[in-house]
C-alpha distance (Angstrom), angle and dihedral (degrees) to the residues before:
residue distance angle dihedral
X1 . . .
X2 3.80 . .
X3 3.79 90.7 .
X4 3.80 91.1 49.3
X5 3.81 92.4 49.9
X6 3.80 90.2 49.9
X7 3.80 89.5 50.5
X8 3.81 91.1 50.2
X9 3.81 92.4 48.2
X10 3.81 90.8 54.0
X11 3.81 98.0 41.4
X12 3.80 103.5 36.8
X13 3.82 101.8 76.3
X14 3.84 97.0 42.0
X15 3.81 91.2 44.9
X16 3.79 94.5 49.5
X17 3.79 91.2 45.9
X18 3.80 92.9 49.0
X19 3.81 94.7 47.8
X20 3.81 94.9 41.2
X21 3.81 95.5 48.2
X22 3.80 89.9 46.7
X23 3.81 92.2 57.0
X24 3.81 96.5 39.3
X25 3.80 90.3 52.9
X26 3.82 90.1 58.0
X27 3.78 91.0 51.8
X28 3.79 94.0 43.1
X29 3.82 94.4 52.5
X30 3.82 91.2 44.2
X31 3.80 88.9 50.6
X32 3.81 91.0 53.0
X33 3.81 91.0 48.0
X34 3.79 95.8 52.0
X35 3.82 109.4 -82.8
X36 3.83 112.1 110.3
X37 3.83 95.6 176.7
X38 3.81 95.4 110.7
X39 3.81 91.5 46.7
X40 3.81 93.0 50.4
X41 3.82 90.6 49.2
X42 3.81 93.2 50.6
X43 3.80 94.5 -114.0
X44 3.82 98.3 125.8
X45 3.78 90.4 90.5
X46 3.79 135.1 103.7
X47 3.80 90.2 -138.4
X48 3.84 100.2 120.4
X49 3.81 91.9 -152.8
X50 3.81 88.5 70.0
X51 3.80 91.0 57.8
X52 3.79 103.3 29.6
X53 3.78 119.6 130.0
X54 3.80 107.9 -172.6
X55 3.81 95.9 -152.1
X56 3.81 92.2 43.8
X57 3.80 91.6 51.2
X58 3.80 93.3 47.9
X59 3.79 89.8 51.3
X60 3.82 89.2 61.7
X61 3.81 89.5 64.3
X62 3.80 95.0 39.6
X63 3.81 103.9 43.2
X64 3.81 105.4 4.2
X65 3.82 97.5 -110.3
X66 3.79 127.6 83.8
X67 3.77 144.9 156.3
X68 3.79 144.3 -143.9
X69 3.78 130.8 -139.8
X70 3.81 104.4 -71.3
X71 3.79 114.4 -108.5
X72 3.82 106.2 -116.6
X73 3.80 113.9 -110.6
X74 3.80 123.8 179.2
X75 3.78 102.3 -156.8
X76 3.81 90.9 -166.9
X77 3.81 88.5 67.6
X78 3.80 92.9 58.1
X79 3.79 115.2 104.9
X80 3.82 91.4 -125.0
X81 3.84 103.0 17.3
X82 3.80 100.8 -170.4
X83 3.80 96.0 42.8
X84 3.81 96.4 37.6
X85 3.81 90.6 50.4
X86 3.79 87.0 70.4
X87 3.81 93.3 56.1
X88 3.81 94.0 44.1
X89 3.81 92.5 49.4
X90 3.81 94.7 43.3
X91 3.81 92.1 50.8
X92 3.82 92.8 77.7
X93 3.83 99.2 54.6
X94 3.82 91.5 39.0
X95 3.80 89.8 53.9
X96 3.80 91.2 50.1
X97 3.81 91.1 49.9
X98 3.81 89.5 50.4
X99 3.81 90.8 50.7
X100 3.81 90.5 49.5
X101 3.81 90.6 52.2
X102 3.81 91.8 46.5
X103 3.81 91.0 49.5
X104 3.81 90.3 51.3
X105 3.82 91.1 50.9
X106 3.82 92.3 49.5
X107 3.81 89.3 46.8
X108 3.80 88.6 54.3
X109 3.79 89.3 53.8
X110 3.79 89.9 49.8
X111 3.80 89.9 54.4
X112 3.81 89.0 55.9
X113 3.81 90.1 54.2
X114 3.79 95.1 45.1
X115 3.85 98.6 86.1
X116 3.81 89.9 52.5
X117 3.80 91.2 53.5
X118 3.81 97.3 41.5
X119 3.79 110.2 127.3
X120 3.81 94.3 6.0
X121 3.79 133.2 104.2
X122 3.81 87.6 -106.2
X123 3.79 87.6 69.6
X124 3.82 89.1 64.7
X125 3.81 89.1 61.2
X126 3.80 95.0 43.7
X127 3.80 95.2 53.9
X128 3.85 96.2 63.4
X129 3.81 89.2 42.9
X130 3.80 89.6 53.2
X131 3.79 90.9 52.5
X132 3.81 91.7 47.3
X133 3.80 92.0 51.3
X134 3.80 92.4 48.0
X135 3.80 90.4 50.0
X136 3.81 90.4 45.9
X137 3.79 89.9 57.7
X138 3.79 91.2 48.3
X139 3.82 99.2 45.2
X140 3.81 92.8 45.7
X141 3.79 90.9 50.7
X142 3.80 90.4 48.2
X143 3.80 92.2 50.9
X144 3.80 93.3 45.3
X145 3.80 95.6 47.9
X146 3.81 96.6 38.9
X147 3.80 92.7 49.9
X148 3.80 90.7 51.9
X149 3.81 90.5 66.9
X150 3.84 101.4 120.1
X151 3.79 97.0 -123.6
X152 3.83 119.2 111.0
X153 3.03 129.8 -94.6
X154 3.81 87.5 33.8
X155 3.79 113.8 89.7
X156 3.79 92.9 -108.7
X157 3.79 89.6 55.7
X158 3.79 92.2 52.7
X159 3.78 91.1 47.2
X160 3.81 87.9 52.4
X161 3.81 91.2 50.6
X162 3.80 89.8 50.9
X163 3.80 92.4 50.5
X164 3.81 98.7 45.0
X165 3.82 122.2 88.8
X166 3.81 112.5 -93.8
X167 3.81 98.0 -98.5
X168 3.80 94.6 46.4
X169 3.81 90.7 42.0
X170 3.80 91.9 55.3
X171 3.79 91.4 48.4
X172 3.80 93.3 47.2
X173 3.82 93.3 46.8
X174 3.81 88.8 61.6
X175 3.81 87.2 73.8
X176 3.82 90.5 69.3
X177 3.85 98.5 87.8
X178 3.81 87.8 56.1
X179 3.79 96.6 35.0
X180 3.79 98.0 98.3
X181 3.80 91.3 48.4
X182 3.81 88.7 53.1
X183 3.81 91.2 48.4
X184 3.83 93.5 47.9
X185 3.80 91.3 49.9
X186 3.80 92.3 47.1
X187 3.83 94.5 46.6
X188 3.80 100.7 40.8
X189 3.79 103.2 29.5
X190 3.80 103.3 37.7
X191 3.79 137.1 46.2
X192 3.82 92.0 -112.1
X193 3.81 95.6 114.7
X194 3.80 96.2 46.9
X195 3.81 94.6 37.1
X196 3.82 100.0 42.3
X197 3.81 114.9 10.6
X198 3.82 98.4 40.0
X199 3.84 95.8 51.6
X200 3.82 91.6 47.8
X201 3.82 90.4 49.2
X202 3.81 90.5 48.6
X203 3.79 91.2 49.9
X204 3.81 91.2 48.2
X205 3.80 90.9 48.1
X206 3.80 93.0 52.6
X207 3.80 91.5 44.2
X208 3.80 93.4 52.2
X209 3.79 92.3 48.5
X210 3.80 90.5 47.7
X211 3.81 90.9 50.5
X212 3.81 90.9 56.5
X213 3.79 91.8 43.6
X214 3.79 100.7 -101.5
X215 3.80 132.1 129.1
X216 3.80 114.1 -137.5
X217 3.81 91.3 -145.9
X218 3.78 97.5 44.3
X219 3.80 104.5 48.7
X220 3.80 109.2 143.7
X221 3.78 93.4 -21.0
């Protein structure tokens, strides 16, 4: 139980921030492109309670991937529905990538402070922050990469629908009612996550740390 509570304390804030910012970015871009649905429903807020899905949040701690309540978007309200769908859908993964980069930069700053705190009480505060930043990089990369899978209703699927010619786009969009079933089967009943998503996340994690001048194996050692 103590180990689980420690895990929750480290993962909760980065996970909520990653999921919340992902959803708000969809609503914000839709709002700018003509659809005010999210604004009218009070979903253009960083208050995680407005976006929280209990099961989706618990799944972060259990399997490393979770979700929030989707921000409502009425694509018919967009000024150019087919084209603008691409920007609205892409906003979520792009936001997660930006948060991963920001977390890596802050982590680099923390490394610079570490020698000054070594052996002091300040070190006790820096250690949990280090773990939170590392997890923030990981969870944001997971959300970005997972959501780019080109299966509606995932963001990658909606981007694909927006890019395809009209006839093919209409045919492909018909997958959406079955999309989540496909995703659940792929994630929980195949090795897709461990064989495809996890290696890409690991590569992205190492690349981000390398870009800010950190070694994934040598942090604070």
